[in-house]
C-alpha positions in Angstrom: -94.7 23.0 0.3 -93.3 22.3 3.7 -90.1 20.7 2.5 -89.1 23.8 0.6 -89.8 26.0 3.6 -87.6 23.9 5.9 -84.9 23.7 3.3 -84.9 27.5 3.0 -84.9 27.9 6.8 -81.9 25.5 6.9 -80.1 27.6 4.4 -80.7 30.7 6.4 -79.4 29.0 9.6 -76.3 27.8 7.7 -75.6 31.2 6.3 -75.6 32.5 9.9 -73.2 29.7 10.8 -75.8 27.9 13.0 -75.1 24.5 11.4 -76.7 22.5 14.2 -80.1 24.1 13.6 -79.5 24.0 9.9 -79.0 20.2 10.1 -82.3 19.8 12.0 -84.1 21.8 9.4 -82.4 19.9 6.5 -83.4 16.6 8.0 -87.0 17.8 8.4 -87.0 19.0 4.8 -85.7 15.7 3.7 -88.6 13.9 5.5 -91.1 16.1 3.6 -89.3 15.8 0.3 -89.1 12.0 0.5 -92.7 11.6 1.5 -93.9 13.9 -1.3 -91.4 13.3 -4.1 -89.9 9.9 -3.3 -86.4 8.9 -2.5 -84.8 9.8 -5.8 -85.6 13.4 -6.4 -83.3 16.3 -7.4 -84.7 18.2 -4.4 -83.7 15.3 -2.1 -80.2 15.3 -3.6 -80.0 19.1 -3.1 -81.0 18.9 0.6 -78.6 16.0 1.1 -75.7 18.0 -0.4 -76.5 21.1 1.7 -76.9 19.0 4.9 -73.5 17.4 4.2 -72.0 20.8 4.0 -73.3 21.7 7.4 -71.9 18.5 8.8 -68.6 19.4 7.2 -68.6 22.8 8.9 -69.1 21.0 12.2 -66.1 18.8 11.4 -68.3 15.7 11.3 -66.7 14.3 8.2 -68.2 10.9 8.5 -71.7 12.2 8.4 -70.8 14.6 5.6 -69.4 11.8 3.6 -72.5 9.7 4.1 -74.8 12.5 3.0 -72.7 13.3 -0.1 -72.6 9.6 -1.0 -76.4 9.4 -0.9 -76.6 12.6 -2.9 -74.3 11.2 -5.6 -76.4 8.0 -5.8 -79.5 10.1 -6.5 -77.8 12.4 -9.0 -76.5 9.4 -11.0 -79.8 7.5 -10.9 -82.1 10.6 -11.5 -80.3 11.4 -14.7 -80.2 7.9 -16.1 -76.5 7.6 -15.7 -76.8 4.5 -13.5 -79.8 2.3 -14.2 -81.6 0.0 -11.8 -79.0 -2.8 -12.6 -76.1 -0.6 -11.8 -75.1 -0.2 -15.5 -73.5 3.1 -16.7 -75.7 4.7 -19.3 -74.2 8.1 -19.6 -75.6 10.0 -22.5 -75.6 13.7 -23.2 -76.2 15.5 -19.9 -76.2 19.2 -19.1 -73.0 20.9 -18.0 -74.9 22.0 -14.8 -75.5 18.3 -14.0 -71.9 17.5 -14.6 -70.9 20.3 -12.2 -73.2 18.9 -9.4 -71.7 15.5 -9.8 -68.1 16.8 -10.0 -68.5 18.9 -6.8 -70.1 16.0 -5.0 -67.2 13.7 -6.0 -64.7 16.3 -5.0 -66.3 16.7 -1.5 -66.4 12.9 -1.0 -62.7 12.8 -1.7 -62.1 15.8 0.7 -64.0 14.1 3.5 -61.9 11.0 3.1 -58.8 13.1 3.4 -60.1 14.9 6.5 -60.7 11.5 8.1 -57.0 10.7 7.4 -57.9 8.0 4.9 -55.2 9.0 2.4 -54.5 5.5 1.0 -58.1 4.9 0.0 -58.3 4.2 -3.7 -61.8 5.8 -3.6 -60.2 9.2 -3.3 -58.3 8.8 -6.5 -61.4 7.5 -8.3 -63.5 10.4 -7.1 -60.9 13.0 -8.1 -60.4 11.4 -11.5 -64.1 11.2 -12.2 -64.7 14.8 -11.0 
């Protein structure tokens, strides 16, 4: 699958600290993933998370926050935590899922702090939920 190939290529570029090329590959992977799997897929969430990290490494905290926020929405909706009406339906979910949500929440809070938005209530909410 093309999405997986571009995602792997992006990870390779990121591991070599070439985050600009990594982002281009992540975005291409996201196009393929979304076309094939839809907007709310765990693979889409993974590529969004990874792309956000590359934006973070380039000190583009605004873009990183946007990508992590999209990732979190998908994580919550894919696992039935938030239904189509926005209701919280958390049931028993795996510890690995909890880890992915927690690290995404933590990174959202960190990106707010890096943007000098210390007084934002969202930071406290993210850290408490993480």
